[in-house]
Structure formats: C-alpha cells, structure tokens
C-alpha positions as CSV (number, residue, x, y, z in Angstrom):
1,M,29.3,153.2,157.7
2,Q,29.3,152.2,161.4
3,L,28.4,148.6,160.3
4,A,31.1,148.5,157.8
5,Q,33.7,149.5,160.3
6,S,32.5,146.9,162.9
7,A,33.0,144.3,160.0
8,I,36.6,145.7,159.5
9,F,37.3,145.4,163.3
10,L,36.1,141.9,163.6
11,A,37.8,140.7,160.3
12,A,41.1,142.0,161.3
13,A,40.9,140.5,164.8
14,V,39.7,137.0,163.4
15,V,42.4,137.0,160.8
16,V,45.5,138.4,162.9
17,V,44.9,137.4,166.3
18,P,45.0,133.5,165.7
19,L,48.1,133.8,163.6
20,F,49.9,135.6,166.5
21,K,48.6,133.0,169.0
22,R,49.9,130.3,166.6
23,L,53.2,132.0,166.4
24,G,53.4,132.1,170.3
25,L,53.2,135.8,170.4
26,G,49.9,136.2,172.3
27,S,46.4,137.6,171.4
28,V,47.2,141.1,172.8
29,L,50.2,141.7,170.4
30,G,47.8,140.2,167.8
31,Y,45.2,142.9,168.5
32,L,48.0,145.8,168.6
33,A,49.1,144.5,165.2
34,A,45.6,144.4,163.8
35,G,44.9,148.0,164.7
36,A,48.1,149.3,163.4
37,A,47.3,147.5,160.1
38,I,44.0,148.8,159.7
39,G,44.5,152.4,161.3
40,P,45.1,155.8,159.7
41,S,49.0,154.8,159.1
42,G,48.4,151.5,157.9
43,L,45.7,150.6,155.4
44,G,43.7,153.6,156.5
45,L,40.4,151.4,156.5
46,V,39.5,153.1,159.9
47,E,40.0,157.1,160.4
48,H,38.5,157.9,163.7
49,V,40.8,156.4,166.2
50,E,39.7,158.8,169.3
51,D,35.9,157.6,169.0
52,T,36.9,154.0,168.9
53,L,39.3,154.4,171.8
54,H,36.6,156.1,173.9
55,V,34.1,153.3,173.2
56,A,36.7,150.6,173.7
57,E,37.8,152.0,177.0
58,F,34.7,150.6,178.4
59,G,36.4,147.0,178.1
60,V,39.0,148.4,180.6
61,V,36.2,149.4,182.9
62,L,34.6,146.0,182.5
63,L,38.1,144.4,183.4
64,L,38.5,146.2,186.5
65,F,35.0,145.5,187.6
66,V,35.6,141.7,187.2
67,I,39.0,141.8,188.8
68,G,37.2,143.8,191.8
69,L,34.7,141.0,192.1
70,E,37.7,138.6,192.7
71,L,38.9,140.8,195.7
72,Q,36.8,140.8,198.9
73,P,37.2,144.0,201.0
74,K,39.0,142.1,203.9
75,R,41.6,140.8,201.2
76,L,42.1,144.2,199.7
77,W,42.6,145.7,203.1
78,E,45.3,142.8,203.9
79,M,47.0,143.9,200.7
80,R,47.4,147.7,201.6
81,A,51.1,147.3,202.7
82,G,52.0,145.8,199.3
83,V,49.8,148.3,197.4
84,F,51.2,151.5,199.1
85,G,54.6,149.9,199.8
86,L,55.6,148.6,196.4
87,G,53.3,151.0,194.4
88,S,54.4,154.2,196.0
89,A,58.0,153.2,195.5
90,Q,57.6,152.4,191.9
91,V,55.7,155.6,191.0
92,A,58.1,157.9,192.9
93,V,61.4,156.3,191.8
94,T,60.4,155.9,188.2
95,S,58.6,159.4,187.9
96,L,61.6,161.1,189.2
97,L,64.1,159.4,186.9
98,L,62.0,159.8,183.8
99,A,61.2,163.4,184.8
100,A,65.1,164.1,185.3
101,G,65.6,162.7,181.9
102,A,62.9,164.6,180.2
103,W,64.2,167.8,182.0
104,L,67.9,167.0,180.8
105,L,66.5,166.8,177.1
106,G,65.1,170.1,177.3
107,L,61.6,170.1,178.6
108,P,60.6,172.7,181.3
109,P,60.5,171.5,184.9
110,A,56.7,171.3,185.2
111,G,56.3,169.6,182.0
112,A,59.1,167.3,182.6
113,L,57.4,166.3,186.2
114,V,54.0,165.7,184.4
115,I,55.5,163.7,181.6
116,G,57.7,161.6,184.0
117,F,54.5,160.6,186.1
118,A,52.6,159.8,183.0
119,L,55.4,157.6,181.7
120,S,55.9,155.7,185.1
121,L,52.2,154.5,184.9
122,S,51.8,151.1,183.3
123,S,48.9,149.6,181.4
124,T,46.5,147.9,183.7
125,A,44.3,146.2,181.2
126,F,47.4,145.2,179.0
127,V,49.7,143.8,181.7
128,L,46.5,142.0,183.4
129,Q,45.5,140.3,180.1
130,V,48.9,139.4,179.1
131,L,49.7,137.8,182.7
132,G,46.2,136.1,182.7
133,E,46.9,134.5,179.2
134,R,50.1,133.3,180.6
135,L,48.5,132.0,183.8
136,E,50.9,134.2,185.8
137,L,48.3,136.4,187.7
138,T,48.7,134.4,190.9
139,S,52.6,134.2,190.7
140,P,54.7,136.3,192.9
141,H,55.3,138.8,190.3
142,G,51.8,138.7,189.1
143,R,50.4,139.6,192.7
144,A,53.0,142.2,192.8
145,S,52.1,143.6,189.5
146,F,48.5,143.9,190.4
147,K,49.5,145.8,193.8
148,I,51.5,148.4,191.8
149,L,48.8,148.8,189.1
150,L,46.3,149.6,191.8
151,F,48.4,152.2,193.3
152,Q,49.0,153.7,190.1
153,D,45.2,153.9,189.3
154,L,44.8,155.5,192.7
155,A,47.9,157.9,192.4
156,A,46.4,159.5,189.2
157,I,43.5,161.1,191.0
158,P,45.6,163.7,192.9
159,V,47.9,164.2,189.9
160,L,45.0,165.2,187.7
161,A,43.7,167.6,190.3
162,A,47.3,169.2,190.8
163,I,47.8,169.9,187.2
164,P,46.4,173.3,187.4
165,L,48.8,174.1,190.1
166,L,51.8,173.3,187.9
167,T,50.5,175.4,185.0
168,G,50.0,178.2,187.4
169,S,46.5,178.9,185.9
170,G,44.1,181.1,188.1
171,E,44.7,183.8,190.5
172,G,46.0,183.6,194.0
173,S,43.8,181.4,196.5
174,E,41.4,180.3,193.6
175,A,44.3,178.3,191.8
176,T,44.8,176.4,195.0
177,Q,41.2,176.1,195.9
178,G,40.3,174.4,192.7
179,P,42.4,171.2,193.2
180,W,42.0,170.8,197.0
181,M,38.1,171.1,196.2
182,S,38.3,168.4,193.5
183,L,40.2,166.1,196.0
184,A,37.5,166.7,198.7
185,I,34.7,166.0,196.1
186,A,36.6,163.0,194.9
187,A,36.8,161.5,198.6
188,A,33.2,162.2,199.3
189,V,31.9,160.5,196.1
190,I,34.0,157.5,196.8
191,A,32.7,157.4,200.3
192,G,29.2,157.7,199.0
193,L,29.8,155.1,196.5
194,V,31.1,152.6,199.2
195,L,27.9,153.3,201.4
196,A,25.7,153.0,198.6
197,G,27.3,149.6,197.6
198,R,26.9,148.4,201.0
199,V,23.2,149.5,201.5
200,L,21.5,149.3,198.1
201,L,23.4,147.0,195.5
202,R,22.6,143.7,197.1
203,P,18.8,144.5,197.7
204,L,18.2,145.9,194.1
205,F,20.0,143.0,192.6
206,R,18.1,140.7,194.5
207,W,14.9,142.5,193.5
208,V,16.1,142.1,189.7
209,L,16.8,138.3,189.9
210,S,13.2,137.7,191.8
211,T,11.9,138.7,188.1
212,R,13.4,135.5,186.6
213,V,14.4,137.4,183.4
214,N,17.9,136.5,182.4
215,E,18.2,139.7,180.1
216,L,17.5,141.7,183.2
217,S,20.3,140.3,185.1
218,S,22.8,141.2,182.5
219,A,21.2,144.7,182.1
220,W,21.6,145.3,185.8
221,A,25.3,144.2,186.0
222,L,26.1,146.6,183.0
223,L,24.1,149.4,184.8
224,V,26.2,149.0,187.9
225,V,29.3,149.3,185.9
226,I,28.1,152.1,183.6
227,G,26.7,154.0,186.7
228,T,29.8,154.0,188.6
229,A,31.9,154.8,185.6
230,L,29.7,157.9,184.9
231,L,29.8,159.0,188.4
232,M,33.7,158.9,188.3
233,D,33.7,160.6,185.0
234,L,31.6,163.5,186.3
235,I,34.2,164.4,188.9
236,H,37.1,163.8,186.4
237,L,38.3,160.7,188.0
238,E,39.3,157.3,186.2
239,A,35.9,155.4,185.4
240,A,37.9,152.2,185.6
241,L,38.7,153.0,189.3
242,G,34.9,153.4,190.1
243,A,34.1,150.0,188.4
244,F,36.9,148.5,190.4
245,L,35.4,149.7,193.8
246,A,31.9,148.5,192.7
247,G,33.4,145.2,192.1
248,V,35.1,145.1,195.5
249,L,31.9,145.9,197.1
250,L,30.0,143.1,195.6
251,A,33.0,140.5,195.9
252,D,31.7,138.9,199.2
253,S,28.0,138.8,197.8
254,E,26.2,135.7,196.8
255,Y,25.8,137.1,193.3
256,R,29.4,137.5,192.5
257,H,29.6,134.5,190.0
258,E,26.5,135.4,188.3
259,L,27.6,139.0,187.9
260,E,30.9,137.8,186.5
261,A,29.3,135.5,183.9
262,D,27.1,138.4,182.9
263,I,29.7,140.7,182.3
264,E,32.5,138.3,180.7
265,P,31.4,138.4,177.1
266,F,31.1,142.2,176.8
267,K,34.6,142.5,178.6
268,G,36.4,140.3,176.3
269,L,35.0,141.8,173.2
270,L,35.5,145.5,174.3
271,L,38.8,144.7,175.6
272,G,40.0,143.4,172.3
273,L,38.6,146.4,170.5
274,F,40.6,148.6,173.1
275,F,43.9,146.8,172.2
276,V,43.0,147.3,168.5
277,A,42.4,151.2,169.1
278,V,45.7,151.4,170.8
279,G,47.3,149.7,167.7
280,M,45.3,152.2,165.4
281,S,46.9,155.2,167.5
282,A,50.5,154.4,166.5
283,D,51.4,156.9,164.0
284,L,53.6,155.1,161.6
285,G,54.6,158.3,159.8
286,V,56.4,159.5,163.0
287,I,58.2,156.4,163.2
288,A,59.3,156.5,159.7
289,A,60.1,160.2,159.9
290,K,62.0,160.0,163.3
291,P,63.1,156.4,163.8
292,L,66.1,157.4,166.0
293,P,64.3,159.7,168.4
294,V,61.3,157.1,168.7
295,L,63.7,154.1,169.3
296,T,65.6,156.0,171.9
297,I,62.7,157.1,173.8
298,V,61.2,153.5,173.7
299,L,64.5,152.0,174.9
300,G,64.9,154.7,177.6
301,L,61.5,154.2,178.9
302,V,61.6,150.4,179.0
303,T,65.1,150.3,180.4
304,V,64.5,152.8,183.2
305,K,61.3,151.3,184.3
306,A,62.6,147.9,184.2
307,L,65.8,148.6,186.3
308,A,63.8,150.6,188.7
309,L,61.3,147.7,189.1
310,L,63.9,145.2,189.4
311,A,65.8,147.0,192.2
312,I,62.3,147.6,194.1
313,G,61.4,143.8,193.7
314,R,64.9,142.9,195.1
315,L,64.5,145.3,198.0
316,A,61.1,143.8,198.6
317,K,62.9,140.3,199.1
318,M,61.5,138.9,195.7
319,P,63.7,136.2,194.1
320,L,65.8,137.3,191.3
321,G,63.4,135.4,188.7
322,S,60.1,137.0,190.1
323,A,61.8,140.5,190.2
324,A,63.0,140.3,186.7
325,S,59.4,139.1,185.7
326,L,57.7,142.1,187.5
327,A,60.3,144.6,185.8
328,I,59.5,143.2,182.3
329,A,55.5,143.0,182.9
330,L,55.4,146.8,184.0
331,S,58.2,148.1,181.9
332,Q,55.8,149.6,179.2
333,G,53.8,152.9,179.2
334,G,50.2,152.9,179.9
335,E,46.8,154.2,178.4
336,F,46.4,156.9,180.9
337,A,49.6,158.5,179.6
338,F,47.6,159.5,176.6
339,V,45.1,161.3,178.8
340,L,47.8,163.1,180.7
341,F,49.7,164.0,177.4
342,G,46.5,165.7,176.2
343,V,46.4,167.7,179.4
344,V,50.0,169.0,179.2
345,K,49.6,169.6,175.6
346,T,46.3,171.8,176.3
347,A,48.1,173.6,179.1
348,G,51.0,174.4,176.9
349,L,53.7,172.6,179.1
350,V,54.8,170.5,176.1
351,T,54.7,171.0,172.3
352,G,52.6,168.9,170.2
353,E,55.6,167.6,168.2
354,V,57.1,166.0,171.5
355,I,53.6,164.7,172.4
356,D,53.4,162.9,169.1
357,L,56.7,161.0,169.7
358,L,55.6,160.2,173.2
359,V,52.4,158.6,172.0
360,V,54.2,156.5,169.4
361,A,56.8,155.5,172.1
362,V,54.2,154.3,174.7
363,T,52.4,152.2,172.1
364,L,55.5,150.6,171.0
365,S,56.6,150.0,174.5
366,M,53.2,148.0,174.9
367,M,54.1,146.1,171.9
368,A,57.5,145.2,173.3
369,T,56.2,143.6,176.3
370,P,54.9,140.4,175.1
371,L,58.1,140.1,173.0
372,L,60.3,140.5,176.3
373,L,58.3,138.0,178.1
374,I,58.8,135.5,175.1
375,A,62.5,136.3,175.5
376,R,62.4,135.5,179.1
377,D,60.8,132.3,178.6
378,R,63.5,131.2,176.4
379,I,66.3,132.3,178.2
380,T,64.8,130.7,181.3
381,A,64.2,127.3,179.4
382,R,67.7,127.4,178.0
383,R,69.3,127.8,181.4
384,A,67.0,125.0,182.9
385,A,68.2,122.8,180.0
386,Q,71.8,123.7,180.8
387,N,71.4,122.9,184.5
388,R,69.1,119.9,184.0
389,R,70.9,116.8,185.2
390,E,71.2,113.6,183.6
391,F,68.5,111.1,183.8
392,D,69.3,108.2,186.0
393,A,70.6,104.9,184.8
394,I,68.0,102.0,185.3
395,D,69.4,98.7,186.2
396,E,66.4,96.7,187.1
397,E,63.7,94.6,185.4
398,N,60.2,94.6,187.2
399,P,56.6,93.7,186.0
400,V,55.3,97.2,186.8
401,I,56.6,100.6,185.8
402,I,54.8,103.5,187.8
403,A,55.2,106.7,185.8
404,G,54.9,109.9,188.1
405,F,55.6,109.2,191.9
406,G,53.6,111.9,193.5
407,R,50.5,111.6,195.7
408,F,48.8,109.3,193.3
409,G,51.8,107.1,192.3
410,Q,53.0,106.7,196.0
411,I,49.9,105.1,197.1
412,V,49.9,102.7,194.2
413,G,53.6,101.9,195.0
414,R,52.9,101.4,198.9
415,V,50.1,98.7,198.2
416,L,52.3,97.0,195.5
417,R,55.1,96.9,198.0
418,M,52.9,95.6,200.6
419,T,51.9,92.7,198.4
420,R,55.5,92.2,197.4
421,I,55.2,93.1,193.8
422,P,58.3,94.8,192.6
423,F,58.0,97.9,190.5
424,T,60.2,100.6,188.7
425,A,59.2,104.2,189.8
426,L,59.9,107.1,187.5
427,E,59.6,110.9,188.3
428,V,60.5,113.9,186.3
429,D,60.4,116.3,189.2
430,T,64.0,116.5,190.6
431,T,62.7,118.1,193.7
432,Q,60.4,115.2,194.5
433,V,63.1,112.8,193.6
434,D,65.4,113.9,196.0
435,F,62.8,114.3,198.8
436,L,61.6,110.8,198.4
437,R,65.0,109.3,198.5
438,R,65.7,111.0,201.9
439,F,62.9,108.8,203.1
440,G,64.4,105.6,201.7
441,N,62.2,105.3,198.5
442,E,63.8,103.8,195.5
443,I,63.0,105.9,192.6
444,Y,64.6,107.0,189.1
445,Y,64.8,110.4,187.9
446,G,63.4,110.4,184.1
447,D,60.8,111.4,181.9
448,A,58.4,108.4,181.1
449,A,57.5,110.0,177.9
450,R,61.1,109.2,176.4
451,V,61.1,105.9,174.6
452,D,64.8,105.4,175.5
453,L,64.0,105.7,179.2
454,L,61.2,103.3,178.9
455,R,63.5,100.8,177.1
456,A,66.0,101.2,179.8
457,A,63.4,100.3,182.2
458,K,62.6,97.2,180.4
459,A,59.0,98.1,179.3
460,D,59.3,95.4,176.7
461,K,59.3,92.9,179.4
462,A,57.0,94.7,181.7
463,R,53.2,93.5,182.3
464,L,52.0,96.8,183.3
465,I,52.5,100.5,183.4
466,V,50.6,103.0,185.9
467,V,50.6,106.4,184.4
468,A,50.2,108.5,187.6
469,I,51.3,111.8,186.1
470,D,49.7,114.9,187.4
471,D,50.2,117.1,184.3
472,V,47.5,116.3,181.7
473,E,49.8,116.8,178.5
474,A,52.7,114.8,180.1
475,S,50.4,112.1,180.7
476,M,49.0,112.0,177.2
477,R,52.6,112.1,175.8
478,T,53.6,109.0,178.0
479,V,50.3,107.2,177.0
480,E,51.0,107.9,173.3
481,T,54.7,106.8,173.7
482,V,53.7,103.5,175.2
483,R,51.0,102.7,172.8
484,R,53.3,103.5,169.9
485,N,56.3,101.5,171.0
486,F,55.2,98.9,173.6
487,P,51.6,97.7,172.4
488,A,51.5,94.9,174.6
489,L,52.0,96.7,177.7
490,R,48.9,97.2,179.6
491,I,48.2,100.9,180.8
492,V,46.5,101.9,183.9
493,A,45.9,105.7,183.6
494,R,45.0,108.4,186.1
495,A,42.7,110.9,184.7
496,R,42.1,114.2,186.2
497,N,38.7,114.9,184.9
498,R,36.2,113.7,182.3
499,P,37.8,115.4,179.3
500,H,41.1,113.7,180.1
501,A,39.4,110.4,180.5
502,F,37.9,110.9,177.0
503,R,41.6,111.6,175.6
504,L,42.9,108.6,177.3
505,M,40.2,106.3,176.0
506,A,40.9,107.8,172.5
507,H,44.7,106.9,172.9
508,G,43.9,103.3,174.0
509,A,44.4,103.2,177.7
510,H,43.3,100.0,179.1
511,V,42.1,101.0,182.5
512,I,41.2,104.6,183.5
513,V,41.0,105.8,187.0
514,R,39.5,109.3,187.7
515,E,41.6,110.6,190.4
516,T,38.8,112.2,192.6
517,F,35.9,109.9,191.6
518,L,36.2,107.2,194.2
519,S,37.1,109.5,197.1
520,S,34.1,111.8,196.1
521,L,31.9,108.6,196.2
522,E,33.3,107.7,199.7
523,A,32.6,111.3,200.9
524,A,29.0,110.9,199.4
525,R,28.6,107.5,201.3
526,R,29.9,108.8,204.6
527,S,27.5,112.0,204.2
528,L,24.4,109.8,203.8
529,E,25.2,107.7,207.0
530,E,25.5,111.1,208.7
531,L,22.2,111.9,207.6
532,G,20.7,109.0,209.0
533,V,20.8,106.5,205.9
534,T,21.6,102.9,206.9
535,P,25.1,101.9,205.8
536,S,24.0,99.1,203.6
537,D,21.6,101.4,201.8
538,A,24.4,104.2,201.5
539,R,26.6,101.6,200.0
540,E,23.8,100.4,197.7
541,Y,23.0,104.2,196.4
542,V,26.7,104.7,195.9
543,K,27.2,101.5,194.0
544,T,24.1,102.3,191.7
545,F,25.5,106.0,191.0
546,R,29.0,104.6,190.0
547,E,27.7,102.0,187.7
548,H,25.5,104.5,186.1
549,D,28.1,107.0,186.0
550,E,30.6,104.7,184.4
551,R,28.2,103.6,181.9
552,V,27.4,107.1,180.8
553,L,30.9,107.9,180.6
554,N,31.4,105.2,178.0
555,E,28.4,106.3,176.1
556,Q,29.5,110.0,176.2
557,Y,32.9,109.1,174.8
558,A,31.2,108.5,171.4
559,I,29.8,112.2,171.3
560,R,32.7,113.9,173.2
561,H,33.3,116.4,170.3
562,D,29.3,117.4,170.2
563,E,28.9,120.0,173.0
564,A,25.0,119.9,172.5
565,A,24.8,116.3,172.6
566,L,27.0,116.2,175.7
567,I,24.8,118.7,177.3
568,A,21.7,116.6,176.4
569,S,23.4,113.6,177.7
570,A,24.1,115.1,181.0
571,K,20.6,116.2,181.5
572,K,19.3,112.8,180.5
573,F,21.9,111.2,182.9
574,S,20.5,113.4,185.9
575,A,16.8,112.4,185.0
576,D,17.7,108.7,184.6
577,L,19.3,108.6,187.9
578,E,16.4,110.2,189.8
579,R,14.1,107.6,188.2
580,L,16.3,104.8,189.2
581,F,16.5,106.1,192.9
582,D,12.6,106.7,192.7
583,A,12.0,103.2,191.7
584,D,14.3,101.9,194.3
585,A,12.8,103.8,196.9
586,R,9.3,102.5,196.1
587,Q,10.6,98.8,196.3
588,R,12.1,99.2,199.6
589,P,9.9,98.2,202.5
590,R,8.9,101.1,204.7
C-alpha cells in the first residue's frame, strides 16, 4: 500500500506540476493543486494526510539546513538589526491586528492572542521556494523576507513555552516554572549545539571523507540534519531551526559545497512532497459548506498582513515596489500555524469548528501568494510599457551596427572609432543610453531584435553587426532576427559561456567570441610568467591551449545534446591536453 501511495504522489506531481509551470503559475502552486486533487477532499486516493505531512516536513528541515550553509556566522551577525528590527515589527503589529480581529469576532482573549500570533507567521518553505524560483531571493524584498522569516522561527520558541500560562493550567508557581524552565533548557541546548558544531562537526566530517566512500558522505550529511532536528524535537522546538543552526555552523567550512550537493536531491523531493501534503490538508468540504466565512478569513488575513508589511517596509525606507513585493511574499499563513492550531484546540481555547475554518484559510492563503505575484508582474509590465519611451529615430547609414553598448560593446566601439570606422550603436537600456550620452557618445535607444529598427539602421546595407548583448535570450532573439531578415549581414556575436556559444553556432552566427575566454587566457599567461616560465614559453602554452579548446568546441557542438558524450569529451580534452604538454616538454631543451 505504501508503494502504491508513493506512485500516486509521484504521478500527481509529474502530471500537474509541469502543467502549472507551463501556464506560468510556478511549481509550488502545482504541488498544492496536486495535493488537493489526490487528498481526502478530492479524489480520495490518499487518506492519511497527517502521516504524509510529518514525513514531508523533513523537506523543510533540509531546506533550512541548505539556507544555513549559505550564511556564514559573521554574515548572520551582521543581519541581526534587520532580523530583530523588521521581524519583531512584523510579528508584533500583525499579531495584534489579527488578534484584535479574532477577539471582535467572538474568540476569548487568550485564544484570540494565540490565533493572532499563529496567523502572523508566514511559510518559510513556501516563500523561499517561490522567491527562489523567481530568482528574487537576493533582491531587496527577498533579503527582507528572509530576515523576517528567520525572526518568526525564533519567535515561535517562547510562544510555545508560554501557551500553558495562557491556558491557566497547573497550580501556582508550577504553572510559571514550566515555561521558564523550557526556555532555559532551549537556551542551554542551542548553546551546546553551537559548541558541538565548532568542536566536533568538522573533524568528524574530515574523518568520514577520509574513507573515500561517497555514500558515507551523504549519510553523514543526513545524520547531521536528522540529529539536530531530533535534538530540537526532544525539547519541543522547531526541528527546522536546529537544522538551520547546524547549517550556519558549517557555512564557513571547506566542506560546505559538498554538504549542499549531498543534501540537494533529498531536499527537492521531500519539499515537493511537503507542498503536496499541504494541498491535501485543504478540506474542500468546509469550503463548499461555508464559502463566505472561508473567503472572508482568507481576504482578511492576506489584506491585514500585506498592509502591515507594506507600512513596515516603507518605514524601513524600502522603495514602494520592494515594499509591495515584500507585502505580497509574506501575506500568507504558514505551516507552523497548523501546529499552534492543534495546541490551542487541545487546550480548549478555540473550538474545532473554528480551527477547521482557519486550516483551510491558511492553505488557501498559500495558494493565493503565487497568483498575487503573477498579478504584480503583469501590473509592473503594463506600467513599464506605458512609461516606455519611443525608440529613437535612426537617420544614419554605417557599415557596422553594434547591438548592445555595455562594457563589451563599448570596447568594440572605441577600437572602431580609433580606426575611423563609423558604426551605429543600439542599446535597449534607457539608463545606459542616458548615461553614455552625458559623456558625448552617439547612441540610439532601441531593441536590436526588432526588424523595423534594424531596417531603420540600414542593416540591409551594412557589412557587419556585432551582437554584444549581455542577456542570453535577447542575444539569441537578435541573431535570429538578423539571420531571418538580413542573411547577407555578417554576425560577430558575444557568447557568455559554452552553451550560449553552441546556440549561436546553431543559429548561424559567423564569428563567436566567448566574453571571458581571452581575458582568462591572458590571466593564465601572466600567472605562468609570475611563476618563472619564460614569456615565450608562456605565450606558446596559452596558444596551444587556445587552439586545442577552439577545436574541441567545434567538435562538441555536434554532440551538444548528449550530456554523457559531452562529459566523455571533456575528460578526453583534459587528457589530450596533458599529453600535448608532456610531449612538448620532452622536446624542449633542458
């Protein structure tokens, strides 16, 4: 039966997630939809949601461990102002607003306070995955989101310990002693974990690696994560927080990248399963029976959190766009709310009927976040289109067109100008155009992938176009447009890397220049000279390497879609090159 359920999970993900990705809705929303479809309220293919959620939560633990690996302790310390400043403001303001709303709707004060705090927390796994897919983790709102999420995880510790005080359980000092003792134990365990990480983890990992058994490396990485998670669970703290601390402690070790590579496959699979389980937990029966209350709670939750975060972002001097993105990214409820809902239900602070509504509302708020981000993107694109100025009129005819006048294109242009060869420079970035014009450069604002603009630049009469565009896809669009409409025009194209070079070759670029290749060879030549190699020998070595690499590039083009053949070719390339240098060394006089 377990095998059958595993097949159901995998089949649902394989069918639904690519469909949602193709529709531009993102993989996370696809996982949630897949879970809702196969869960008890959907097709009923999987019944035991709680069991699945407990297993899948390990994906969140692995995610926090990997994030911790990216944060060195020094950098984490430097973030403390943002973590405790932005984070405490968000949790305090949102908790009070939501608690006040819950109290006005009839919940008792203690229950309203805990529910307000539970709903103030966002989903760490959900937000980081969504922003990561959109490459927004390093943006201003991405960094601010991470700081707030980290504080939320930390804030959950004292709240869990303080819930017995709110329920009034216990007698006299005993009721007070329990929570404070829990906090003291938590602090002691975390301090012990930090000390053990400093003293034990690296030597043990070095010992494991000395066995040269790859499986042991993966086993050790998983053991570190599981061990810290179990330790946190024993003292009733978030397992993900322990994994995050373990990751931070190993962030500045020489084994960081190896650990990340070992964990990554498990993290991705279990994280996907976690989102499927969250989707399964949505009780569609509650939505059908009470659509208006559910919708009201979802709208209230998302609106209150978004407005509070927008205000906090603006007070923190974030640009309006970044503050709005922060507000959307953290507007949902989080998975930790499910834990707190269970606690307050057991304590008798809130009825089971209310908890059912809140669980569905939190799940739906998660589903709303990717849709809100898509809406943000479309609004931003529409405003950008409205504010976009008209392309410049081009009233000159030159033998050379330079598409893209950034660092690369400017050097080409300066050499051409020095040799008195006239050219027409096109640049699509208005900021770059205005900046260069202040320094007296003649440059036209326009998109070189537009055939009408190329015709205005007299591409049909030019001899050469230099495609110096930084963006790979924009570069490819330009090359395709030129080859389709101006087949006689010679193309010299800038390639960012080998795959880009292969694509340019496939689309008929005549000359391909890898942007860092020549500068890397020059650095290699200078390094050889610094190490005592004679200048003539250094030049010869670099020349040999360049000729061999360019020959291999052309050979690899034919097998570019066969990864195994490419790997074999790369290994053969290294071996052939070593033989070439060995043979050359034997021929040189000693």
